[in-house]
Z-matrix of the N, CA and C atoms (Angstrom, degrees):
N
C 1 1.473
C 2 1.569 1 104.76
N 3 1.315 2 122.82 1 -54.82
C 4 1.415 3 128.34 2 -178.18
C 5 1.455 4 112.60 3 -57.27
N 6 1.385 5 115.13 4 -49.97
C 7 1.432 6 121.85 5 -179.77
C 8 1.504 7 112.76 6 -57.66
N 9 1.388 8 111.87 7 -48.48
C 10 1.579 9 113.54 8 178.48
C 11 1.445 10 113.57 9 -67.23
N 12 1.211 11 119.76 10 -34.55
C 13 1.445 12 118.38 11 174.96
C 14 1.487 13 115.82 12 -68.17
N 15 1.288 14 118.57 13 -40.20
C 16 1.342 15 132.26 14 173.79
C 17 1.633 16 110.08 15 -54.02
N 18 1.279 17 110.76 16 -58.64
C 19 1.553 18 114.02 17 -177.76
C 20 1.537 19 112.11 18 -65.63
N 21 1.412 20 117.76 19 -28.56
C 22 1.409 21 120.72 20 173.42
C 23 1.509 22 114.84 21 -61.45
N 24 1.322 23 108.38 22 -46.73
C 25 1.532 24 117.07 23 174.56
C 26 1.347 25 112.66 24 -58.74
N 27 1.269 26 121.96 25 -51.96
C 28 1.421 27 131.39 26 -176.68
C 29 1.490 28 108.84 27 -50.38
N 30 1.378 29 113.66 28 -59.99
C 31 1.417 30 117.11 29 178.29
C 32 1.590 31 118.95 30 -58.90
N 33 1.296 32 111.23 31 -25.57
C 34 1.492 33 112.97 32 178.06
C 35 1.544 34 110.89 33 -89.46
N 36 1.349 35 120.95 34 -31.21
C 37 1.477 36 115.87 35 -170.38
C 38 1.512 37 112.55 36 -120.13
N 39 1.354 38 120.89 37 -5.59
C 40 1.500 39 116.10 38 -175.47
C 41 1.597 40 110.57 39 -71.33
N 42 1.270 41 117.01 40 -42.19
C 43 1.451 42 116.54 41 -178.56
C 44 1.606 43 110.94 42 -66.45
N 45 1.325 44 115.60 43 -25.61
C 46 1.545 45 114.33 44 180.00
C 47 1.503 46 105.95 45 -82.73
N 48 1.310 47 121.33 46 -33.21
C 49 1.498 48 124.70 47 179.07
C 50 1.555 49 107.22 48 -65.71
N 51 1.292 50 112.84 49 -46.04
C 52 1.467 51 118.09 50 178.29
C 53 1.578 52 114.12 51 -59.93
N 54 1.207 53 114.64 52 -50.55
C 55 1.491 54 122.32 53 178.85
C 56 1.419 55 116.88 54 -70.93
N 57 1.316 56 118.96 55 -29.04
C 58 1.507 57 123.54 56 -174.81
C 59 1.514 58 106.06 57 -136.44
N 60 1.270 59 118.86 58 82.21
C 61 1.440 60 120.87 59 -172.20
C 62 1.647 61 109.68 60 -63.19
N 63 1.321 62 122.50 61 -22.33
C 64 1.349 63 123.43 62 -179.38
C 65 1.535 64 114.05 63 -87.45
N 66 1.261 65 114.65 64 8.67
C 67 1.542 66 118.65 65 178.73
C 68 1.515 67 107.20 66 -82.41
N 69 1.332 68 116.10 67 101.16
C 70 1.374 69 126.35 68 -172.93
C 71 1.555 70 111.62 69 -61.82
N 72 1.301 71 118.36 70 -42.11
C 73 1.448 72 122.07 71 178.56
C 74 1.556 73 113.52 72 -62.33
N 75 1.367 74 115.09 73 -44.33
C 76 1.486 75 122.81 74 177.34
C 77 1.485 76 108.98 75 -60.03
N 78 1.441 77 116.49 76 -44.24
C 79 1.536 78 119.00 77 -175.72
C 80 1.500 79 107.89 78 -70.32
N 81 1.270 80 114.64 79 -35.26
C 82 1.585 81 120.30 80 177.47
C 83 1.422 82 106.24 81 -57.77
N 84 1.360 83 115.17 82 -57.15
C 85 1.538 84 119.09 83 -173.04
C 86 1.532 85 112.01 84 -63.68
N 87 1.241 86 110.89 85 -32.33
C 88 1.578 87 111.62 86 175.15
C 89 1.462 88 114.60 87 -73.83
N 90 1.308 89 120.00 88 -28.77
C 91 1.453 90 121.22 89 171.38
C 92 1.513 91 111.24 90 -67.70
N 93 1.253 92 112.41 91 -37.17
C 94 1.598 93 115.83 92 175.77
C 95 1.431 94 110.89 93 -69.48
N 96 1.370 95 117.96 94 -39.59
C 97 1.578 96 120.05 95 174.73
C 98 1.520 97 108.40 96 -60.36
N 99 1.361 98 122.07 97 -41.39
C 100 1.404 99 121.10 98 -174.52
C 101 1.530 100 106.20 99 -67.57
N 102 1.341 101 118.61 100 -39.12
C 103 1.480 102 119.60 101 -174.71
C 104 1.626 103 105.91 102 -65.99
N 105 1.305 104 116.07 103 -46.34
C 106 1.508 105 119.60 104 -177.79
C 107 1.555 106 106.20 105 -67.82
N 108 1.228 107 121.85 106 -39.47
C 109 1.548 108 119.11 107 177.97
C 110 1.476 109 107.19 108 -62.06
N 111 1.345 110 122.18 109 -39.42
C 112 1.447 111 128.73 110 -171.07
C 113 1.688 112 103.83 111 -71.75
N 114 1.201 113 121.28 112 -39.87
C 115 1.380 114 125.62 113 174.15
C 116 1.439 115 110.01 114 -64.51
N 117 1.293 116 119.03 115 -42.19
C 118 1.475 117 124.18 116 179.68
C 119 1.578 118 111.48 117 -65.95
N 120 1.351 119 114.87 118 -39.82
C 121 1.470 120 119.34 119 178.40
C 122 1.381 121 105.38 120 -67.22
N 123 1.331 122 122.47 121 -46.25
C 124 1.526 123 124.01 122 -174.86
C 125 1.575 124 107.51 123 -58.31
N 126 1.262 125 118.61 124 -43.34
C 127 1.420 126 122.18 125 -175.56
C 128 1.502 127 113.87 126 -75.78
N 129 1.333 128 116.01 127 -30.65
C 130 1.490 129 113.47 128 -176.61
C 131 1.551 130 113.26 129 -130.17
N 132 1.141 131 119.66 130 3.28
C 133 1.564 132 128.34 131 -175.50
C 134 1.435 133 115.85 132 68.58
N 135 1.268 134 118.94 133 -164.07
C 136 1.532 135 125.91 134 -177.10
C 137 1.543 136 106.17 135 -121.30
N 138 1.299 137 112.53 136 171.03
C 139 1.454 138 119.44 137 -172.88
C 140 1.625 139 109.72 138 -123.67
N 141 1.246 140 112.13 139 -157.77
C 142 1.467 141 120.37 140 -167.01
C 143 1.519 142 111.56 141 -55.23
N 144 1.398 143 116.76 142 -39.10
C 145 1.441 144 118.25 143 -173.89
C 146 1.540 145 109.09 144 -62.11
N 147 1.224 146 121.37 145 -40.10
C 148 1.474 147 122.64 146 176.29
C 149 1.475 148 113.91 147 -69.09
N 150 1.194 149 119.15 148 -43.00
C 151 1.437 150 123.43 149 177.08
C 152 1.523 151 111.88 150 -57.77
N 153 1.371 152 116.97 151 -41.38
C 154 1.457 153 119.65 152 -177.43
C 155 1.413 154 108.53 153 -85.93
N 156 1.267 155 124.27 154 -15.11
C 157 1.500 156 120.02 155 177.97
C 158 1.607 157 111.94 156 -80.58
N 159 1.323 158 116.32 157 -29.85
C 160 1.465 159 117.59 158 176.93
C 161 1.472 160 115.30 159 -53.67
N 162 1.250 161 125.76 160 -49.48
C 163 1.373 162 127.50 161 -177.77
C 164 1.511 163 111.28 162 -64.89
N 165 1.299 164 121.50 163 -33.30
C 166 1.472 165 123.72 164 178.43
C 167 1.461 166 109.73 165 -70.63
N 168 1.413 167 115.05 166 -38.50
C 169 1.545 168 118.06 167 172.65
C 170 1.499 169 109.59 168 -61.51
N 171 1.409 170 117.97 169 -48.51
C 172 1.351 171 120.88 170 -170.98
C 173 1.607 172 113.80 171 -66.32
N 174 1.276 173 113.99 172 -40.35
C 175 1.384 174 122.01 173 -177.93
C 176 1.592 175 125.15 174 -84.28
N 177 1.404 176 104.38 175 -27.29
C 178 1.459 177 118.68 176 -174.76
C 179 1.467 178 114.18 177 -126.75
N 180 1.307 179 118.08 178 5.76
C 181 1.486 180 126.87 179 166.50
C 182 1.617 181 104.58 180 64.56
N 183 1.260 182 119.90 181 44.75
C 184 1.390 183 125.75 182 178.63
C 185 1.580 184 107.59 183 -97.71
N 186 1.204 185 123.02 184 129.03
C 187 1.435 186 123.56 185 -178.59
C 188 1.561 187 105.72 186 -65.04
N 189 1.438 188 117.62 187 140.99
C 190 1.398 189 125.36 188 -169.72
C 191 1.554 190 112.80 189 -58.00
N 192 1.318 191 118.65 190 -39.80
C 193 1.539 192 120.04 191 -179.08
C 194 1.527 193 105.69 192 -68.42
N 195 1.351 194 118.70 193 -43.19
C 196 1.399 195 119.04 194 179.30
C 197 1.597 196 114.96 195 -62.25
N 198 1.320 197 114.34 196 -49.36
C 199 1.514 198 118.24 197 177.68
C 200 1.496 199 113.06 198 -58.96
N 201 1.432 200 117.21 199 -30.88
C 202 1.518 201 124.13 200 175.15
C 203 1.484 202 105.13 201 -64.62
N 204 1.287 203 118.22 202 -45.37
C 205 1.592 204 122.68 203 -176.06
C 206 1.569 205 106.78 204 -65.33
N 207 1.268 206 115.87 205 -42.17
C 208 1.509 207 118.35 206 179.66
C 209 1.494 208 107.81 207 -60.43
N 210 1.285 209 122.89 208 -36.60
C 211 1.478 210 124.81 209 -175.58
C 212 1.384 211 121.16 210 -82.84
N 213 1.338 212 111.74 211 -24.51
C 214 1.567 213 122.73 212 -170.01
C 215 1.539 214 110.94 213 -45.32
N 216 1.363 215 116.00 214 -59.74
C 217 1.487 216 113.04 215 -173.96
C 218 1.511 217 112.50 216 -57.14
N 219 1.247 218 116.36 217 -53.47
C 220 1.540 219 122.33 218 -176.12
C 221 1.505 220 110.20 219 -55.04
N 222 1.298 221 114.34 220 -45.68
C 223 1.502 222 119.83 221 -171.79
C 224 1.578 223 105.77 222 -70.67
N 225 1.290 224 115.78 223 -53.73
C 226 1.452 225 120.17 224 -173.73
C 227 1.511 226 108.98 225 -60.09
N 228 1.332 227 115.48 226 -45.17
C 229 1.447 228 116.36 227 176.77
C 230 1.503 229 121.09 228 -56.51
N 231 1.434 230 110.75 229 -39.65
C 232 1.536 231 122.81 230 175.28
C 233 1.536 232 106.30 231 -60.79
N 234 1.276 233 126.75 232 -44.34
C 235 1.388 234 125.33 233 -171.47
C 236 1.487 235 113.68 234 -98.27
N 237 1.311 236 122.84 235 -1.01
C 238 1.411 237 131.01 236 -174.88
C 239 1.594 238 106.51 237 -55.16
N 240 1.325 239 117.18 238 -55.05
C 241 1.393 240 116.74 239 -177.47
C 242 1.523 241 117.65 240 -62.44
N 243 1.298 242 113.30 241 124.35
C 244 1.535 243 118.68 242 -179.17
C 245 1.491 244 109.59 243 103.06
N 246 1.420 245 120.75 244 -5.99
C 247 1.401 246 126.51 245 178.90
C 248 1.485 247 109.84 246 -125.48
N 249 1.235 248 114.45 247 14.03
C 250 1.603 249 116.32 248 -174.54
C 251 1.521 250 113.96 249 -47.20
N 252 1.352 251 119.29 250 -39.52
C 253 1.401 252 118.23 251 -175.91
C 254 1.565 253 111.80 252 -63.52
N 255 1.314 254 119.39 253 -43.07
C 256 1.398 255 125.31 254 178.09
C 257 1.527 256 112.10 255 -60.95
N 258 1.314 257 114.90 256 -52.49
C 259 1.458 258 122.45 257 179.31
C 260 1.546 259 110.46 258 -61.08
N 261 1.353 260 114.91 259 -37.94
C 262 1.521 261 117.63 260 176.58
C 263 1.487 262 115.05 261 -59.19
N 264 1.393 263 110.47 262 -40.44
C 265 1.484 264 119.59 263 -176.61
C 266 1.632 265 101.55 264 -64.88
N 267 1.231 266 122.42 265 -44.39
C 268 1.401 267 121.77 266 -179.14
C 269 1.566 268 106.51 267 -65.98
N 270 1.209 269 121.26 268 -34.75
C 271 1.548 270 120.86 269 178.87
C 272 1.516 271 109.32 270 -66.51
N 273 1.299 272 119.06 271 -38.37
C 274 1.445 273 125.89 272 -179.02
C 275 1.578 274 104.96 273 -70.70
N 276 1.246 275 118.72 274 -44.04
C 277 1.433 276 122.88 275 -179.62
C 278 1.458 277 119.00 276 -56.88
N 279 1.436 278 111.16 277 -43.70
C 280 1.434 279 115.79 278 -174.84
C 281 1.564 280 110.08 279 -96.64
N 282 1.356 281 118.56 280 6.24
C 283 1.427 282 119.24 281 178.02
C 284 1.381 283 116.36 282 83.60
N 285 1.292 284 125.04 283 7.35
C 286 1.448 285 129.73 284 172.72
C 287 1.497 286 113.07 285 -61.80
N 288 1.251 287 113.15 286 -32.06
C 289 1.523 288 120.10 287 -173.23
C 290 1.554 289 107.74 288 -146.28
N 291 1.323 290 112.06 289 140.04
C 292 1.509 291 117.25 290 171.40
C 293 1.527 292 110.33 291 -74.97
N 294 1.317 293 114.52 292 160.60
C 295 1.550 294 120.89 293 -178.16
C 296 1.451 295 110.45 294 -67.89
N 297 1.331 296 120.84 295 -8.62
C 298 1.448 297 119.46 296 -178.97
C 299 1.490 298 111.92 297 -95.77
N 300 1.377 299 118.77 298 -6.33
C 301 1.393 300 128.81 299 176.83
C 302 1.534 301 107.61 300 -72.40
N 303 1.370 302 118.05 301 128.90
C 304 1.517 303 116.33 302 175.84
C 305 1.498 304 114.06 303 -54.54
N 306 1.314 305 113.34 304 155.80
C 307 1.505 306 120.41 305 -172.38
C 308 1.517 307 110.80 306 -58.40
N 309 1.276 308 123.90 307 -54.39
C 310 1.452 309 125.89 308 -178.05
C 311 1.495 310 109.24 309 -54.26
N 312 1.333 311 118.84 310 -48.82
C 313 1.488 312 119.07 311 -178.82
C 314 1.528 313 111.04 312 -67.44
N 315 1.273 314 118.97 313 -34.26
C 316 1.458 315 122.60 314 177.62
C 317 1.637 316 110.30 315 -68.61
N 318 1.293 317 114.64 316 -30.16
C 319 1.422 318 116.31 317 176.38
C 320 1.438 319 113.68 318 -73.85
N 321 1.318 320 114.52 319 -37.95
C 322 1.570 321 123.00 320 178.05
C 323 1.600 322 106.18 321 -65.44
N 324 1.362 323 116.96 322 -45.03
C 325 1.373 324 120.42 323 -174.76
C 326 1.598 325 109.26 324 -67.05
N 327 1.319 326 117.17 325 -32.29
C 328 1.478 327 120.29 326 173.89
C 329 1.570 328 108.59 327 -64.48
N 330 1.353 329 118.07 328 -41.94
C 331 1.449 330 115.00 329 -179.03
C 332 1.476 331 109.65 330 -68.81
N 333 1.343 332 124.08 331 -35.21
C 334 1.417 333 125.57 332 171.45
C 335 1.486 334 114.38 333 -56.48
N 336 1.327 335 114.56 334 -42.64
C 337 1.457 336 121.89 335 176.40
C 338 1.481 337 113.41 336 -60.68
N 339 1.290 338 114.80 337 -39.62
C 340 1.433 339 120.94 338 175.57
C 341 1.534 340 115.28 339 -64.99
N 342 1.295 341 113.15 340 -42.65
C 343 1.473 342 121.78 341 178.39
C 344 1.508 343 108.70 342 -61.84
N 345 1.331 344 119.76 343 -45.81
C 346 1.456 345 126.38 344 177.16
C 347 1.503 346 112.98 345 -61.61
N 348 1.311 347 114.85 346 -43.90
C 349 1.521 348 117.86 347 176.73
C 350 1.509 349 107.64 348 -56.09
N 351 1.406 350 116.72 349 -50.08
C 352 1.491 351 120.51 350 -177.53
C 353 1.562 352 110.69 351 -57.04
N 354 1.300 353 115.54 352 -36.28
C 355 1.477 354 122.98 353 -176.55
C 356 1.529 355 105.30 354 -74.76
N 357 1.214 356 117.71 355 -39.10
C 358 1.612 357 119.69 356 -178.85
C 359 1.506 358 108.79 357 -70.04
N 360 1.308 359 121.06 358 -25.90
C 361 1.359 360 124.07 359 -179.68
C 362 1.692 361 111.20 360 -93.50
N 363 1.291 362 114.61 361 12.25
C 364 1.439 363 122.29 362 176.92
C 365 1.450 364 111.21 363 55.97
N 366 1.387 365 121.10 364 38.93
C 367 1.462 366 123.30 365 172.53
C 368 1.454 367 111.83 366 -60.40
N 369 1.306 368 122.42 367 120.58
C 370 1.512 369 121.90 368 -177.80
C 371 1.519 370 103.44 369 -83.10
N 372 1.351 371 112.08 370 161.11
C 373 1.418 372 125.99 371 167.44
C 374 1.623 373 109.53 372 -75.16
N 375 1.186 374 114.53 373 163.76
C 376 1.501 375 115.59 374 175.94
C 377 1.560 376 109.53 375 -53.18
N 378 1.393 377 115.91 376 -47.42
C 379 1.434 378 120.77 377 -176.44
C 380 1.419 379 109.52 378 -60.86
N 381 1.448 380 120.78 379 -46.30
C 382 1.457 381 124.79 380 178.70
C 383 1.543 382 112.42 381 -63.48
N 384 1.337 383 117.14 382 -19.30
C 385 1.409 384 116.76 383 -177.21
C 386 1.605 385 107.27 384 -86.56
N 387 1.290 386 114.41 385 -11.27
C 388 1.503 387 122.55 386 -177.98
C 389 1.393 388 115.93 387 103.57
N 390 1.305 389 122.00 388 8.44
C 391 1.574 390 123.42 389 177.23
C 392 1.559 391 108.76 390 -80.63
N 393 1.233 392 113.19 391 129.97
C 394 1.493 393 118.96 392 -179.02
C 395 1.581 394 106.91 393 -82.02
N 396 1.373 395 115.47 394 136.28
C 397 1.405 396 122.20 395 -178.52
C 398 1.495 397 111.56 396 -55.50
N 399 1.340 398 118.91 397 -45.11
C 400 1.470 399 123.60 398 -178.53
C 401 1.488 400 108.93 399 -67.02
N 402 1.272 401 122.98 400 -35.32
C 403 1.501 402 120.47 401 178.14
C 404 1.529 403 108.06 402 -70.67
N 405 1.236 404 115.82 403 -43.49
C 406 1.431 405 115.74 404 175.26
C 407 1.449 406 119.01 405 -62.32
N 408 1.266 407 119.80 406 -41.86
C 409 1.457 408 125.03 407 178.60
C 410 1.586 409 110.67 408 -70.41
N 411 1.394 410 117.26 409 -22.49
C 412 1.444 411 121.48 410 177.88
C 413 1.620 412 110.50 411 -67.44
N 414 1.324 413 112.04 412 -24.60
C 415 1.514 414 113.54 413 -171.33
C 416 1.551 415 108.11 414 -120.54
N 417 1.308 416 120.01 415 11.83
C 418 1.530 417 120.04 416 179.25
C 419 1.535 418 111.28 417 -55.86
N 420 1.303 419 114.27 418 -47.35
C 421 1.527 420 115.72 419 -176.66
C 422 1.507 421 112.18 420 -62.33
N 423 1.336 422 115.80 421 -42.81
C 424 1.504 423 119.57 422 172.49
C 425 1.527 424 112.64 423 -59.26
N 426 1.320 425 116.67 424 -42.64
C 427 1.458 426 118.68 425 -176.71
C 428 1.510 427 105.66 426 -67.64
N 429 1.255 428 121.76 427 -38.95
C 430 1.492 429 124.93 428 -174.42
C 431 1.593 430 107.63 429 -66.70
N 432 1.329 431 115.89 430 -40.76
C 433 1.555 432 120.05 431 175.98
C 434 1.526 433 108.46 432 -65.94
N 435 1.300 434 118.93 433 -50.72
C 436 1.484 435 119.99 434 174.64
C 437 1.480 436 114.59 435 -52.94
N 438 1.285 437 116.10 436 -46.21
C 439 1.510 438 117.39 437 -179.30
C 440 1.475 439 111.62 438 -64.21
N 441 1.363 440 117.66 439 -41.69
C 442 1.511 441 119.68 440 173.74
C 443 1.347 442 115.77 441 -62.00
N 444 1.421 443 118.36 442 -38.48
C 445 1.456 444 123.80 443 174.80
C 446 1.483 445 113.13 444 -62.82
N 447 1.319 446 119.27 445 -26.00
C 448 1.536 447 120.64 446 -177.38
C 449 1.568 448 110.23 447 -69.02
N 450 1.297 449 114.24 448 -23.68
C 451 1.482 450 119.15 449 174.99
C 452 1.576 451 107.27 450 94.42
N 453 1.301 452 116.37 451 -18.60
C 454 1.490 453 114.70 452 -176.72
C 455 1.514 454 116.98 453 -61.30
N 456 1.343 455 118.88 454 -39.56
C 457 1.501 456 114.57 455 176.16
C 458 1.556 457 116.94 456 -54.76
N 459 1.359 458 110.47 457 -35.37
C 460 1.498 459 115.22 458 -179.71
C 461 1.489 460 111.55 459 -66.08
N 462 1.357 461 124.95 460 -13.02
C 463 1.444 462 125.99 461 173.51
C 464 1.459 463 114.32 462 -82.83
N 465 1.264 464 119.08 463 -4.46
C 466 1.465 465 130.22 464 -176.03
C 467 1.547 466 104.93 465 -80.37
N 468 1.427 467 117.94 466 135.12
C 469 1.436 468 117.45 467 175.95
C 470 1.435 469 116.37 468 -56.05
N 471 1.354 470 118.11 469 -44.06
C 472 1.419 471 120.08 470 171.87
C 473 1.456 472 117.22 471 -69.69
N 474 1.248 473 120.86 472 127.69
C 475 1.409 474 119.10 473 -176.07
C 476 1.536 475 108.83 474 -74.11
N 477 1.341 476 116.35 475 129.62
C 478 1.456 477 125.16 476 -171.10
C 479 1.588 478 106.56 477 -121.36
N 480 1.257 479 111.22 478 147.90
C 481 1.499 480 126.83 479 173.59
C 482 1.535 481 111.28 480 -122.64
N 483 1.301 482 112.53 481 163.87
C 484 1.467 483 116.32 482 -176.03
C 485 1.579 484 109.04 483 -56.14
N 486 1.357 485 117.72 484 -34.21
C 487 1.379 486 120.51 485 -177.10
C 488 1.638 487 110.90 486 -63.76
N 489 1.348 488 109.66 487 -39.66
C 490 1.529 489 114.05 488 174.05
C 491 1.508 490 117.23 489 -56.60
N 492 1.330 491 112.96 490 -37.15
C 493 1.489 492 118.61 491 -178.57
C 494 1.496 493 106.41 492 -77.09
N 495 1.322 494 123.66 493 -34.41
C 496 1.476 495 123.69 494 172.51
C 497 1.514 496 110.16 495 -59.29
N 498 1.275 497 117.07 496 -44.09
C 499 1.453 498 121.50 497 172.56
C 500 1.550 499 117.54 498 -53.88
N 501 1.428 500 110.34 499 -48.80
C 502 1.445 501 116.58 500 174.08
C 503 1.451 502 116.06 501 -59.59
N 504 1.374 503 119.06 502 -49.21
C 505 1.498 504 123.87 503 179.45
C 506 1.505 505 106.53 504 -57.29
N 507 1.382 506 119.44 505 -50.67
C 508 1.407 507 121.11 506 -178.63
C 509 1.498 508 114.80 507 -53.70
N 510 1.392 509 112.42 508 -36.64
C 511 1.463 510 118.61 509 -172.62
C 512 1.566 511 108.79 510 -71.23
N 513 1.284 512 118.66 511 -15.86
C 514 1.447 513 119.36 512 -176.69
C 515 1.561 514 110.71 513 -66.71
N 516 1.359 515 116.10 514 -15.97
C 517 1.374 516 120.66 515 177.89
C 518 1.565 517 113.99 516 -96.59
N 519 1.334 518 116.86 517 0.57
C 520 1.535 519 119.04 518 176.29
C 521 1.492 520 112.29 519 -70.07
């Protein structure tokens, strides 16, 4: 309930809050979304995106929220198969798909909506942020181990191993 309410608010108000920082309604709604998301995290924990973002923050000094945004597309795309129903529900909730749209398509439309949201918020790539590919690749193995050790990937519906995280990290440069 809290997660669905939070994501609905985020998709409705985040662009407005980002573009117009003095919009009190958008800021208030984003504060409520943050509270709801925090309650949801507390009740169910976080998944692969959070676990993989921590090492990026630690090694390359990227704020946690930003590193999460940088990872969203690749992580969600990697785990989409096998979780279509849950992602479809998110797609229906945020208005990316009508309830008449088949589950797999609705899930894919949700992923596209997430990607567009990140673009609308000017989320940089790792390279645009100033991270050098060779520096990143030199620590991918360590980051994958650290992410696995965080426990977050084990909360993901799709079973993930260190090798999967290495593939996701590598794909950030595609």
